[in-house]
C-alpha positions in Angstrom: 0.0 0.0 0.0 1.4 3.4 -0.9 2.4 5.5 2.1 4.0 8.9 2.3 7.1 9.6 4.4 5.0 11.1 7.1 3.1 7.8 7.6 -0.1 9.1 6.1 -1.8 7.2 3.3 -1.6 8.6 -0.2 -4.5 10.7 -1.4 -7.2 8.5 -2.9 -5.9 5.3 -1.4 -8.1 3.8 1.3 -6.5 2.0 4.2 -7.3 -1.7 4.2 -9.4 -3.1 7.0 -8.0 -5.5 9.5 -9.8 -8.4 7.8 -8.6 -7.4 4.4 -5.0 -7.2 5.6 -5.3 -10.7 7.3 -6.8 -12.1 4.1 -4.0 -10.7 1.9 -1.4 -12.0 4.4 -2.9 -15.5 4.4 -3.1 -15.6 0.6 0.6 -14.5 0.4 1.6 -17.1 2.9 -0.3 -19.9 1.2 1.2 -18.9 -2.2 4.7 -19.0 -0.7 4.3 -22.3 1.1 2.6 -24.1 -1.8 4.0 -22.4 -4.9 6.9 -20.0 -4.9 9.0 -21.9 -2.4 8.9 -25.0 -4.5 10.0 -23.1 -7.6 12.3 -20.4 -6.2 13.8 -22.3 -3.2 15.9 -20.3 -0.7 19.0 -18.2 -1.1 21.4 -17.3 1.6 23.6 -14.2 1.3 26.6 -13.6 3.5 27.8 -10.0 3.5 31.2 -9.3 4.8 32.9 -6.0 5.2 36.4 -6.4 3.8 38.7 -3.8 5.4 41.3 -4.4 2.7 39.0 -2.9 0.1 38.7 0.5 1.8 
């Protein structure tokens, strides 16, 4: 959902209700657990600050 820096919703955008937010969250979780995860898998990134490169 679009949100300005001040934390207010953008003009013309209505804030979702609690039920709408929960439904969207459940749908995303279900899509991840049954779909995306099986296709995309997981990636682990290790970021290291190398003092020699400074």
